[in-house]
N, C-alpha and C positions, 0 to 999 in steps of 0.2 A: 239310512238308519240301521239296516240289517248288517252292513259292513261294520259299523261301530259296535253293534252288539256282539259281534264275533271277535272283536279286538280285546282280548282279555287284559293286557296291560292298561289299556285306556279305561276299561270298566273298573279295574282295581284302583286306578288313580281317581276316578270320579266318585267311587264309593268312599274312599279315604277323605277326599276333600268335602264331601257331603257330611260325613260324620263330624269333621272339624267345624264346619259352618254351623250345623245345628246345635253344637255344644253350647252356644251362647244362651240357649233356653234353659240350661241346667245350672245348678249351683256349682260355682268354682271353689269357694271356700265356705266353711260353716263351723259353728261350735260343735264339739263332740256331742253325740246324741245323749250321753249320760251326764251332760253338764247340768248342775243342780239349780243354778240361778237363772232368773228371768231377766233377759237383757236384749235390747234391740240395737241394730239389726242382728238377727240370728245367723244370717248367711248373706252372701253376695252372689247373684247370678251373673252369667257371662255378659249379657247385654247391658248391665249396669257398670261395666268396667271399660276402660279404654282398650285394654288388651283384647277383650272379647269383640269389640267392634272392629279392631284391626284384623283379628283372626277371620271374622266373617267377610270383610271386604277383600282380604288377600285370598281367601279360599275361593270365593266367587270368581275373582279375576283369574286365578290360576286355572280354574275349571274352564273358563271361557277360552283362555289361550290354548290349553290342551286340546279342546274341541276344534278350534280353528286350525291348529297345527296338524292334527290327525286328518282333517278333511281338506288339507292343503289350501285353505283360504289364506293362511299366512305362509308366504314363500320363504325359502331358505336363502335370502339375500341379505347383504349388509344393511340396506335401507330398512327392510322390515325388522331385522334384528334390533337395530338401534331404536326404532320407534317402540317396539314391544318392551324392550328393557328399560327405556326411559319412563314409559307409563307404569311399569311394574315398580320402579323406584319411587315414583310420585304418589302412588295410591296409598301406601302406609303413611307417608309424610302428610298428605292432605287429610287423611282420616284422623291423624293425631291433632292437626290444627283445628279441624271442624269440631272435633269432640272436646276441644280445650283440654287436652290430655295433661295429666299431672307430670311434673318433672320426674326424671328417672335417675336413680343411682345405680350404675352398672355393677359396682362391687368387684371383688377380686375375680370371680368366675367370669362375669361379663366382660371385664377388661381383657382377660386371657383369651376368650373366644374371639373378640373383635381384633385383638392384636394378631392372633393366628390367621384370621381372614385377610387382614391387610398384608401380612407377611407373604402369604401365598400369592396375592396379586402382584406385589413388588417382585417376587422371585420369578414369576412367569414373564412379566414385562421385561425385566433385565435379561433373563435368559434368551428371550426371543429377539429383542431389539438392541440391546447394549453389549451383550457378550459375543465377541467375535467367534465365527465358526472355526477359526484356526485353533482355538483352545478346545482340546478334546480330552477324553479319558479321565484320568485321576485328577488332573489339574482343573478341569471343568467341574467335576464333582466336588472337589475341595472348595472352589470359589462359591459354588451354590450353597454348600453346607455352611460356610462362614457367613454368607449373606443371610441365610435363614436364621441362624443363631443371633447374629448381630442385630438384624432388623427386629426380631421378636423381643429381644432384651431392651433395645432402645425404646420401642413403642410402649412396652409394659412399664418400664421404670422411669422414663423421661417424658413421655408424651401422653398416652392414654391413661396411665395410672394416676398421675397428678391431676389431670383434668377431669376424668370421669370416675376414678376409683371410689372416692368418698364424697364427691360433690354431686349435687342434683343438677342435671342438665335438662333443658327442654326436650320433651319426648320427640318432637319433630326433628330435632338436631340428631338425636341418637338414631332414629329410623333412617334419616337421610344418609348418615355415615355408614350404617350397616348395609342397607339395601343398595346404596351407591356402589360400594365395593363388591357386593355380590354381582351386580350388573357388570362391573368392570372385569371381574373374573370370568364371567360367562362369555364376554365378547373378545377377550384377549387370547384365550386359549385356542390353539388350532384344532381342527379345521373350523373356519368361520361359519360354514354351513350348519354346524351343530350348535350355534350360539344360543338360539331360542330354546332348544331342548335342554341345554345345560342350565339356562335360566330357570326352567321349570324345576329341575332337580335342586338347584341352589335355593330357589324360592320356597319350595316345600321344606327343605332342610332347615332354612332359617326360621320358618314358621314353627316347625316342630321344636327346634331348640328354644324358641321363645316360650312355647307352652311348658317346656320342661323347667325353665328357669324362673317363670313368673309366679310360682306358688308362694315363695317367701314374701315378695312385695304385696301380693294380694292378702295374705294373712295379716300383715301389718296394716293394710288399708282397712280391713274389717275392725281391727282393734282401735284404730284412730277414729273411725266413724262412730263407734260406740262411745268413745270418750267425748267426741264433739257433741253428741246428742244428750248424754246423761251425766257427763263429768266423771264417769267410772267406766271401766272396760274389763273384759276378761283377760286372763293371762295369755300370752302368745302361744304357750304350750297347749292351751285348750282349743286352739283353732287348727283345723285340719283341711287339707285339700280334699276335694270330693269328686263326684261323678263327672262334672263338666270338664275338668282338667284331664281326668282319666280317659274320657272320650277323645280329647284332643291328642293324647299320646297314642291311642290305638289308631285313630284316623291318620295321624302322621306317619305311622309305620306303613299302613296300607298305601297311602299316597306316595311315599318315598319309593317303596318297592315298585309301584306302577310306573312312576316317571323314569326310574332307572331302566326299567324294561323297555319303555318307549324309546329312550335314548339309545340303548344297546341295539334294538331292532333297526332303528334308522341308521345307526353307524355301520352295522353289518351290511345293510342294503347299499349304502354309499360305497363301502369298500368293495363289494361285489361288482358294482357298476364300474368302478375305477379299474379293477382288475380286467374286466371284460374289454374296456376301452383300450387299456395298454396292450392286451393281447391282439386286438384288432389292428392297432397301430403297428405292432411288431410284425404281424402277418402282412400288412400292406408294404412295410419296408422290405421284408424278405422277398415279396413278389416283385417289387420294383427292382431290387438288386439282381434277382434272377433274370428279369427281362433285359436288363443292361448287359448281363453276362452273355446271354444267348445272342443278343444283337451284336 
């Protein structure tokens, strides 16, 4: 425990995730304080929303994974990485199913972000497994740039845009798509030993982006709930985001900074060990050659 308390990136990560998790107790959206009419509900708290429950479940899971990684209970092996990433993908999907989450319309910004994520995954996979090593320099850069632009445009205009841009899709389908590709990105980028650490970064980033983009949909949810109860509702302009979402933003910044620091710290340690091993191998090879020369 004392070792963990001295690990500042770990503490920063845990504080950030704790702030995000407890945000469900606060109001996410509410009517302006100076709104003159009496109407119910006046506000929506985090635990009353699907987004809030997903934030809570994801924050707790990411905190558990970070703790197990720092204490080396989860090993940097392909098997452990696949298991952790698979569970990380399933948690938001299962949470959406259990909570009977409302359908989600990604909209233009959501489609652009998901398309960018899928484009990154496609680019990494093609560059690593399909693009020959003989193609180098400007040619390789040009092919990857064309792949980036082409994939992004096709996804936005012909795939994700028509399917999710203005149509409501089941929440679990959206979460499976987003977190599935986040997991794929974590496990396909080299080196494989850092896959779970990358998953932590990607998971926190995805959660943070979700909190940034969920304000509009929650404001509409409050208006719709008012209309369903009383047949009248406030204007959307009179509904504002409030403390719960702001806490998510702040916690996301802390957690993201902490996970990036944890990843960088582990990356530098692995690089230092690899350099030491290469130097030892070079020294043994030199000693062997010297012995052959003397003999």
